[in-house]
N, C-alpha and C positions, 0 to 999 in steps of 0.2 A: 497587494502587499498584505500579509497576514501576520500580525504580532500575537504572541501568546506568552503568558507568565504562569509558572507552576510553583506550588509550595507544598512541601511534604513534612509532616511531623510524626515521629514515631517514638514510642517509649517502651523500653524493655525493663522488666523487673529484676533481671540478673544480667551480669556481664562478665567478660574475662578480666582477670587481674592484669593491669598494664605491666607489672613487674614480672609476672609469671603467666604467660598466655595459656597454660594448661590448667589453671585453677579458675573455677567459676566462683564469683563472689555474689552474695545476695543483694548488694546495693544496685539500684537502678541507674539507667543511663537514658538520656533523651537526645534525639537528633532532630534538628529543624533546619532544613535546607530549602533553597529556592533556585529557580532556573528560569530561563527565558529563551524564546526562539523568534527570529524575524525572518520570514520567508518572502521572497520575491518570485513571481511567476510571470513570464512574458518578456518581450512581446511574443504574441502568437501569430504565426504566419500560416495561411492555409490556401489550398487550391482545390477546386472541385472539378472532377473529370466525369463527363457523360460517356457511357458505353452502352448505347441502346441495343446492341447485338449480343451483349454478354448474357449468358444463361444464369450466372450467379447474382449479378446486380447490375442495374442500369445506370447507377450513379455511385461514385466514390468521392470521399473527401480525405485529403492528406493534410495533416497539421504538424507544425514544428514549433516548439516553445522552449525558451531558456528557463532554467531554474537556478536560483541562488538562495542559500539559507545560512544564517548564522545561529549557532546554538551555544548557550552558556549554562553550565551547571555548577553551582557553588560547591567547593571542596569541603570535605569533612575530615578533620585530622585525628579522630578517635575511632576510625573504622576497625582497627585491630582489637578493640574491646567488645565489639558487637558479636553476639552469637547468631550466626546465620541459620534461620529455620527454613527459609525457602529462597527462591531465586529473586524475589522482590527486594529482600534485604540487601543483596549484593549488587543490585542494579544501580544504586546511587554511587556515582563516581564523578570525579572532577572532569568537566568538559569545557573546552574553549576552542571551538573549531568552526570552520566555514565549509560548506559543501556546494558544489556547483556542477552543472551539466546541462544536458538537453534531453527532451523527450520528443519522439516523433510517433504519430499514431495514424492508422489507416481505418477509416470508417466505410461501411457499405450499407446501402439501403436494402433491407431485407423485409420479407413479409412479417407482419406483426403476429406474434404468438398469442392466441386467445384461449383462455381456459375453457374446457368443455362445459357446455350448458346442459340444462335438463332436456331429455328427449321426450317427445310425445309418445304415449303408450307405455311408459314406465320401463323402457329398455335400457341397457347399459352400453355405452359407446366404447368400442375397442379400437386400437390404433389402425386396423385395416378395414373397418366397417364401411367407411365412406371414401369415395374416390377423391374427395376434396380435403382429406385430412392433412394437416400440416406437420411440422416438426413436433416430436414427442406426442403424436396422436391427438393434437388439439383440433377440434372440428371448427370450421369457419363457414360463415354464410358467404355468398358471392360478394356482398358489399365489404365484409371484413377481409376477404382475401386480397382486395385491392389496397388495403391500408398497409403502408410500409413505414419503417422507422429506421433511423441510423443506428448501426451496431458496430462497436469497435471490433475489428477482426484481426488487427495486428498492431504491435507497438514495440518500440526499441528505445531503451533509456541508457545513456552513457553518463556516468557521474564519477566525481573524485572529491576527496575532502582534504583539508589542510588544517593541521593542529598547531595552535599558537603557543602551547605550553610545553613543547618538547625541549629537552636539554640540548644546548648547542652541540652540533656534531651528529645528532640523530636525525633521521629522515622525518621531515615535516609533512610531506604529502603521502596520501594513501595510494594504493594501486588503483588503476582505472577499472571501475566495475561496469559491466555491460549486462543488461537484462533484456531479453527478447521474449515476446509473448505472441502466440498465434492462436486465434479462436475461429476456425472456419465454420463451426456450427455451435449451437447452444450446448450440445453434449460433448464437444471436443475442445480441449485446450492443451497447448504445449508451451511450456516455459523453459527457457534456456538462460543460464546464468554463468558468468565467468568473471574472473578478477585477473 
């Protein structure tokens, strides 16, 4: 469970005239708003698969976890008087919604990438100089080559949100969003998103 509270105060030396939004008046306007988020993650279920004959990885771990979050952002009723200078000024909007979904991830044990160390004799290591060079040309000693670490190679997230401030008759729930990610190597990543 992760709670968070945010507060933001902004002051402008000029603003739009509320009676005529095309006229800028030299009087200032201040905005002070607060918000909060409460996020629940879990339970997390996992299973480990041993694949000793696999050339990619000898062990995989698959996880599934549920996610639920509630977010509230205080409304501000004088937004039409604010002169928007950048995207931060227009980000503050009233929010009263819950989002929910699940995330599934696949991890594989891969050889640890080690930064190239200094070479004796003052030479420079290049990606093809040693038969034991790893991904991205990192040189490894025989002991380091055996070191393996879990790496996330794939994930899939499905989520939806529900707005509690919609006008009766309007749609309260958002479309279902699906995000997929595939990372077969450190240099390759593919993201797919759909709504």
